[in-house]
KOLZAVEX-536984 format. One record per residue: residue number from 0; residue in one letter; x, y, z of N, C-alpha, C in turn. Coordinates in steps of 0.001 Angstrom, whole numbers, padded with zeros to 6 digits. Layout:
<NUM, "A", <X, Y, Z>, <X, Y, Z>, <X, Y, Z>>
...
//
This chain:
<0, "M", <-028027, -025744, -008893>, <-027413, -026042, -010115>, <-028195, -027255, -010920>>
<1, "I", <-027604, -028795, -009815>, <-027546, -029569, -010049>, <-029262, -029781, -010742>>
<2, "T", <-029993, -029136, -010808>, <-031347, -029756, -010802>, <-031690, -028994, -011843>>
<3, "L", <-031063, -027763, -012085>, <-031133, -026483, -013735>, <-030136, -027726, -014208>>
<4, "D", <-029090, -028831, -014579>, <-028817, -028869, -015624>, <-029666, -030059, -016060>>
<5, "L", <-030311, -031328, -014356>, <-030311, -032032, -015056>, <-032052, -031737, -016118>>
<6, "L", <-032683, -030324, -015162>, <-034296, -030156, -016308>, <-033473, -030156, -017673>>
<7, "Q", <-032441, -030082, -018012>, <-031880, -029789, -019543>, <-032784, -030674, -020456>>
<8, "Y", <-032648, -032474, -019113>, <-032610, -034103, -020646>, <-034011, -033890, -020524>>
<9, "S", <-034183, -034413, -021443>, <-035921, -034929, -022264>, <-035450, -036524, -023313>>
<10, "Q", <-036905, -036751, -023102>, <-036545, -037982, -023924>, <-036818, -037848, -025814>>
<11, "Q", <-037820, -036515, -025416>, <-038491, -035900, -026284>, <-037497, -034473, -027094>>
<12, "W", <-036367, -034412, -026579>, <-036293, -033212, -026873>, <-035843, -032698, -028029>>
<13, "Q", <-035755, -032983, -028956>, <-035765, -032717, -030597>, <-037382, -031319, -030500>>
<14, "A", <-038770, -032377, -029691>, <-039270, -030992, -029181>, <-038910, -029245, -028636>>
<15, "S", <-037957, -029440, -028512>, <-037083, -028397, -028078>, <-036955, -027055, -028820>>
<16, "D", <-036737, -027717, -030010>, <-036656, -026887, -031758>, <-038030, -025684, -031894>>
<17, "I", <-039217, -026047, -031523>, <-040546, -025262, -030644>, <-039961, -023758, -030197>>
<18, "F", <-039436, -023991, -029121>, <-038625, -022912, -028700>, <-038030, -022021, -030261>>
<19, "R", <-037353, -022237, -030921>, <-036548, -021365, -031959>, <-037651, -020804, -032813>>
<20, "A", <-038952, -021096, -032520>, <-040083, -021209, -033121>, <-041005, -019898, -032466>>
<21, "A", <-040530, -019479, -031979>, <-040578, -018464, -030563>, <-040643, -017147, -030691>>
<22, "P", <-041092, -015982, -030759>, <-040923, -014721, -030566>, <-039887, -014545, -029808>>
<23, "M", <-038321, -015214, -029396>, <-037379, -015247, -028195>, <-036102, -014836, -029369>>
<24, "T", <-035592, -014369, -028543>, <-034048, -013490, -029506>, <-033045, -014611, -029078>>
<25, "G", <-033248, -015244, -028119>, <-032403, -016181, -027338>, <-032618, -017106, -026508>>
<26, "P", <-031804, -018012, -025570>, <-032711, -018561, -024787>, <-032508, -017910, -023279>>
<27, "A", <-032359, -016694, -023482>, <-032688, -016196, -022098>, <-033970, -016166, -021332>>
<28, "Q", <-035137, -016187, -021926>, <-036314, -015972, -020715>, <-036716, -017861, -020575>>
<29, "L", <-036545, -018447, -021663>, <-036552, -019811, -020431>, <-035340, -020632, -019741>>
<30, "C", <-034455, -020201, -019673>, <-033486, -019983, -018242>, <-033020, -019981, -017522>>
<31, "N", <-034420, -018036, -017307>, <-034640, -018182, -016670>, <-035639, -017739, -015718>>
<32, "G", <-036389, -018789, -016405>, <-037644, -019193, -016612>, <-038094, -020423, -015178>>
<33, "A", <-036672, -021191, -015863>, <-036401, -022523, -015300>, <-035822, -022176, -014405>>
<34, "R", <-035019, -020849, -014055>, <-033921, -020801, -012905>, <-034851, -020652, -011983>>
<35, "W", <-035872, -019682, -012094>, <-037403, -019190, -011275>, <-037332, -020225, -010509>>
<36, "A", <-038251, -021414, -010951>, <-038883, -022113, -010925>, <-037959, -023467, -010190>>
<37, "V", <-037029, -023406, -010259>, <-036289, -024468, -009268>, <-036085, -023341, -008152>>
<38, "L", <-036034, -022860, -008233>, <-035469, -021575, -007119>, <-036824, -021290, -005624>>
<39, "C", <-038052, -021526, -006373>, <-039213, -020798, -005683>, <-039807, -022448, -005193>>
<40, "I", <-039058, -023390, -005892>, <-040658, -024567, -006252>, <-039027, -025568, -005037>>
<41, "L", <-038282, -025306, -004973>, <-037363, -026619, -004812>, <-036185, -026103, -003655>>
<42, "V", <-035358, -024560, -003916>, <-034373, -024225, -003096>, <-034437, -023136, -001833>>
<43, "L", <-035947, -022406, -002428>, <-036077, -021832, -000876>, <-037423, -022864, 000075>>
<44, "P", <-038061, -024275, -000185>, <-038039, -024900, 001100>, <-037138, -025437, 001065>>
<45, "A", <-036246, -025508, 000752>, <-035762, -026301, 000856>, <-034651, -025950, 002504>>
<46, "F", <-034018, -024325, 001761>, <-034014, -024172, 003304>, <-035256, -023323, 004257>>
<47, "I", <-035925, -023192, 004035>, <-036995, -023063, 004914>, <-036640, -024373, 006002>>
<48, "L", <-036875, -025213, 005141>, <-037392, -026581, 006288>, <-035937, -026596, 007260>>
<49, "I", <-034631, -026659, 006540>, <-033537, -026815, 007641>, <-033565, -025399, 008205>>
<50, "G", <-033423, -024711, 007985>, <-033682, -022966, 009187>, <-034373, -024063, 010044>>
<51, "F", <-036093, -024617, 009563>, <-036974, -025077, 010984>, <-036182, -026273, 012012>>
<52, "I", <-035999, -027630, 011230>, <-034466, -027786, 012023>, <-033709, -027896, 012282>>
<53, "V", <-033059, -026449, 012108>, <-031535, -026018, 012667>, <-032530, -025055, 014152>>
<54, "W", <-033134, -024756, 013509>, <-034124, -023805, 014950>, <-034852, -024850, 016089>>
<55, "V", <-035402, -025522, 015540>, <-036075, -026669, 016985>, <-034720, -027212, 017901>>
<56, "A", <-033662, -027418, 016735>, <-032967, -028400, 017595>, <-032413, -027559, 018359>>
<57, "Q", <-031604, -026861, 018135>, <-030598, -025785, 018987>, <-031219, -024066, 019671>>
<58, "R", <-032936, -024541, 018918>, <-033278, -022804, 019943>, <-032213, -021928, 019776>>
<59, "N", <-031562, -021657, 018565>, <-030807, -020378, 018813>, <-030415, -019623, 017441>>
<60, "V", <-031104, -018622, 017436>, <-031335, -017938, 016065>, <-030353, -017454, 015528>>
<61, "T", <-029161, -017099, 016543>, <-027949, -016603, 015761>, <-027501, -018083, 014995>>
<62, "H", <-027655, -018995, 014915>, <-026721, -019990, 014192>, <-027466, -019879, 012940>>
<63, "L", <-029001, -019205, 012946>, <-029355, -019163, 012001>, <-028816, -018194, 010514>>
<64, "L", <-027662, -017631, 011322>, <-027002, -016680, 010146>, <-026122, -016867, 009291>>
<65, "L", <-026178, -018308, 009817>, <-024911, -019666, 008303>, <-025099, -019463, 008000>>
<66, "F", <-026771, -019640, 007708>, <-027400, -019297, 006095>, <-027224, -018532, 004812>>
<67, "L", <-026846, -017173, 005567>, <-026907, -016183, 004879>, <-025493, -016320, 003564>>
<68, "P", <-024762, -017261, 003796>, <-023534, -017340, 002924>, <-024182, -017952, 001983>>
<69, "G", <-024557, -018746, 001983>, <-025545, -019203, 001301>, <-026215, -018990, 000288>>
<70, "L", <-026799, -018840, 001556>, <-028670, -017913, 000596>, <-028080, -016844, -000726>>
<71, "I", <-026701, -016052, -000024>, <-026569, -014633, -000889>, <-025803, -015489, -002293>>
<72, "L", <-025185, -016634, -002470>, <-024645, -017500, -003342>, <-025646, -018154, -004458>>
<73, "V", <-027075, -018386, -004106>, <-027928, -019199, -005122>, <-028065, -018533, -006308>>
<74, "P", <-028647, -017358, -006044>, <-028689, -016808, -007283>, <-027986, -016307, -008267>>
<75, "L", <-026895, -016275, -007777>, <-025433, -016634, -008547>, <-025154, -018521, -008897>>
<76, "V", <-024758, -018908, -008282>, <-024485, -020216, -008802>, <-025876, -020735, -009451>>
<77, "S", <-026858, -020378, -009754>, <-028169, -021225, -010439>, <-027811, -020353, -011903>>
<78, "L", <-027144, -019437, -012183>, <-027204, -019039, -013316>, <-026435, -019179, -014433>>
<79, "V", <-025289, -020520, -013317>, <-023616, -021342, -014182>, <-024552, -022062, -015445>>
<80, "P", <-025130, -022783, -014954>, <-026094, -023691, -016764>, <-026156, -022622, -017333>>
<81, "A", <-026795, -021908, -017391>, <-027298, -020422, -018456>, <-025643, -020222, -019025>>
<82, "V", <-025202, -019600, -018438>, <-023512, -018678, -018811>, <-022646, -020114, -019747>>
<83, "M", <-023006, -020996, -019329>, <-022846, -022362, -019752>, <-023128, -022855, -021441>>
<84, "R", <-024000, -022048, -021003>, <-024993, -022599, -022708>, <-025616, -023758, -022981>>
<85, "R", <-026055, -023962, -020971>, <-026770, -025468, -021059>, <-027818, -025134, -019943>>
<86, "G", <-028550, -024094, -020041>, <-029841, -023776, -019229>, <-031161, -024003, -019688>>
<87, "V", <-031325, -024381, -020756>, <-032567, -024236, -021966>, <-033174, -025654, -021092>>
<88, "P", <-034477, -025795, -020934>, <-034906, -026961, -020530>, <-035210, -028067, -020894>>
<89, "L", <-035240, -029253, -021131>, <-035261, -029935, -022090>, <-035227, -029919, -023743>>
<90, "S", <-033653, -029685, -023721>, <-032608, -029779, -024898>, <-032034, -030726, -025264>>
<91, "F", <-031870, -031536, -024179>, <-030736, -032353, -024368>, <-031849, -033715, -024863>>
<92, "P", <-030606, -034336, -025233>, <-031610, -036029, -025470>, <-031106, -036854, -024201>>
<93, "N", <-031894, -037800, -023266>, <-031591, -038855, -022213>, <-029764, -039363, -022249>>
<94, "E", <-029501, -039361, -023196>, <-027927, -040837, -023245>, <-026783, -039928, -022937>>
<95, "E", <-026723, -038127, -022707>, <-025939, -037225, -022705>, <-026157, -036913, -020706>>
<96, "I", <-026963, -037910, -020280>, <-026955, -037587, -018440>, <-026270, -038777, -018075>>
<97, "K", <-025158, -039747, -018341>, <-024631, -040219, -018186>, <-022853, -039773, -018093>>
<98, "S", <-022883, -038875, -018013>, <-021486, -038437, -019042>, <-020668, -038303, -017324>>
<99, "A", <-019695, -038234, -017892>, <-018919, -038007, -016078>, <-018236, -036849, -015847>>
<100, "G", <-018598, -035921, -016884>, <-018194, -034451, -016152>, <-019396, -034523, -015124>>
<101, "R", <-020519, -034722, -014999>, <-021423, -034103, -014088>, <-021315, -034734, -012774>>
<102, "S", <-020572, -036309, -012503>, <-020082, -036563, -011158>, <-019300, -035618, -010500>>
<103, "M", <-018043, -035094, -011582>, <-016873, -033841, -011041>, <-017246, -032422, -011116>>
<104, "K", <-018568, -032331, -011578>, <-019108, -030609, -011325>, <-020117, -030927, -009772>>
<105, "M", <-020200, -032712, -009815>, <-021050, -032363, -008112>, <-020178, -032613, -007184>>
<106, "M", <-018829, -032664, -007302>, <-017712, -032729, -006572>, <-017166, -031435, -006198>>
<107, "G", <-016959, -030111, -007462>, <-016373, -029365, -007454>, <-017730, -028577, -006706>>
<108, "V", <-018855, -028791, -006666>, <-020314, -027990, -005717>, <-020287, -028115, -004632>>
<109, "M", <-019721, -029763, -003828>, <-019397, -029947, -002990>, <-018388, -029422, -002466>>
<110, "V", <-016810, -028996, -002969>, <-016032, -028282, -001998>, <-016025, -027716, -001918>>
<111, "A", <-016565, -026717, -003274>, <-017406, -025492, -002466>, <-017737, -025005, -001756>>
<112, "A", <-018671, -025733, -001672>, <-020268, -025070, -000579>, <-019019, -025412, 000829>>
<113, "G", <-018082, -026794, 001006>, <-017516, -027103, 002122>, <-016605, -025995, 002498>>
<114, "A", <-016027, -025239, 001850>, <-015570, -023548, 001764>, <-015996, -022868, 002314>>
<115, "L", <-017088, -022450, 001245>, <-018038, -021205, 001856>, <-018009, -021658, 003094>>
<116, "S", <-018659, -022614, 003884>, <-019240, -022832, 005276>, <-018113, -022875, 006134>>
<117, "F", <-016614, -023060, 005449>, <-015695, -023183, 006464>, <-015363, -021751, 007017>>
<118, "A", <-015679, -021097, 005864>, <-014869, -019677, 005763>, <-016098, -019074, 006693>>
<119, "A", <-017272, -019692, 006995>, <-018931, -018366, 007514>, <-018573, -018703, 008935>>
<120, "S", <-018420, -019884, 008991>, <-018041, -020632, 010151>, <-016995, -019847, 011513>>
<121, "F", <-015392, -020094, 010523>, <-014343, -019497, 010871>, <-014913, -017228, 011056>>
<122, "A", <-015148, -016934, 010027>, <-015812, -015483, 010298>, <-016826, -015602, 011888>>
<123, "F", <-017763, -016091, 011058>, <-018603, -016082, 012574>, <-018316, -016353, 014542>>
<124, "R", <-017323, -017275, 014553>, <-016493, -017484, 015448>, <-015249, -016098, 015997>>
<125, "M", <-014970, -015664, 015027>, <-014001, -014515, 014887>, <-014566, -013351, 015212>>
<126, "G", <-016098, -013295, 015161>, <-016925, -011707, 015448>, <-016498, -010703, 013514>>
<127, "W", <-015935, -011284, 012321>, <-015683, -011453, 011357>, <-017070, -011248, 010707>>
<128, "F", <-017948, -012034, 011124>, <-019684, -012448, 009695>, <-019814, -011770, 009145>>
<129, "G", <-020397, -009947, 010190>, <-020615, -008970, 009242>, <-019988, -008806, 008277>>
<130, "W", <-018209, -008401, 008778>, <-017748, -007744, 007180>, <-017966, -008834, 006263>>
<131, "F", <-017471, -010113, 006754>, <-017229, -011600, 005513>, <-018987, -011465, 004561>>
<132, "I", <-019797, -011013, 005251>, <-021427, -010747, 004658>, <-020844, -009904, 003916>>
<133, "L", <-020332, -008848, 003748>, <-020774, -007194, 003455>, <-019848, -007759, 002223>>
<134, "A", <-018446, -008077, 002255>, <-017631, -008135, 001380>, <-017871, -009767, 000000>>
<135, "E", <-018647, -010338, 000620>, <-019305, -011618, -000146>, <-020458, -010657, -000651>>
<136, "V", <-021552, -010394, -000190>, <-022710, -009199, -001302>, <-022039, -008312, -002225>>
<137, "A", <-020505, -007418, -001641>, <-019916, -007032, -002391>, <-019342, -007614, -003832>>
<138, "I", <-018569, -008988, -003965>, <-017996, -009299, -004398>, <-019106, -009908, -005968>>
<139, "A", <-020067, -010357, -004705>, <-021786, -011337, -006001>, <-022556, -010487, -006748>>
<140, "T", <-022799, -009296, -006149>, <-023701, -008420, -007096>, <-022835, -008033, -008463>>
<141, "P", <-021522, -007245, -008334>, <-021650, -007390, -009710>, <-021862, -008405, -010700>>
<142, "I", <-021110, -009635, -010016>, <-021068, -010491, -010804>, <-022785, -011232, -011148>>
<143, "Y", <-023146, -010723, -010031>, <-025126, -011682, -010889>, <-024780, -010295, -011989>>
<144, "F", <-025284, -009040, -011775>, <-025646, -008669, -012841>, <-024551, -008555, -014079>>
<145, "G", <-023421, -008774, -013966>, <-023005, -009327, -015334>, <-023109, -010951, -016241>>
<146, "L", <-023199, -012017, -015158>, <-023553, -012631, -015067>, <-025647, -012650, -016311>>
<147, "L", <-026081, -012036, -015698>, <-027836, -012152, -016049>, <-027731, -010812, -017870>>
<148, "A", <-026083, -009993, -017315>, <-026097, -009410, -019229>, <-025899, -010240, -019843>>
<149, "L", <-024808, -010913, -019634>, <-024197, -011955, -020537>, <-025335, -013173, -021281>>
<150, "I", <-026527, -013640, -020393>, <-027475, -014460, -020523>, <-028520, -013754, -021301>>
<151, "S", <-029031, -012467, -021027>, <-029198, -012312, -022038>, <-028508, -011451, -023131>>
<152, "R", <-028093, -012042, -023309>, <-027487, -011185, -024718>, <-027068, -012838, -025646>>
<153, "L", <-027486, -013647, -024918>, <-026775, -015402, -025929>, <-027661, -015517, -027009>>
<154, "R", <-028044, -016264, -028167>, <-028879, -015988, -029007>, <-028575, -017866, -029464>>
<155, "W", <-029656, -017976, -030311>, <-030151, -019192, -030554>, <-028949, -019495, -031144>>
<156, "K", <-028197, -021214, -031127>, <-027373, -021645, -032267>, <-028205, -021816, -033154>>
<157, "P", <-027319, -021713, -034332>, <-028012, -022198, -035961>, <-028267, -023483, -035889>>
<158, "I", <-029794, -023747, -036157>, <-030035, -024923, -036709>, <-029680, -025730, -037327>>
<159, "D", <-028872, -027213, -037766>, <-027887, -027789, -038216>, <-028623, -028485, -039672>>
//
């Protein structure tokens, strides 16, 4: 989410008006393209690298199951910038990058990730991990598809 948030800033942000000239009804395709690029180029290799390090250090494959809650939520969390109408790449000036809201957003994401990690570890220790994953999938799936539908209905803001 933080990377997608950073991708929207550029020194040539006014050139993003060319996106409006393309035969697209809204920014959904651009947001999805940026989202998939970040997921495939940054997130997936990071999960693989960290998983490999955990496996080499612990030699216990069962600990890799603790990655599942995070992997399930990554696609959902990656939709947040687009839902907030801030997912179009290269569309804002660099001056806005210094806003205080970015650090608050990062702190919120870190607290939420810590809470999810704690809940997953607790469920793993208590033997409820399968139910925890099932509940997470049952909650995340309709939210994910609902957010995708919401993003597909976004339209370009009028040019002032």
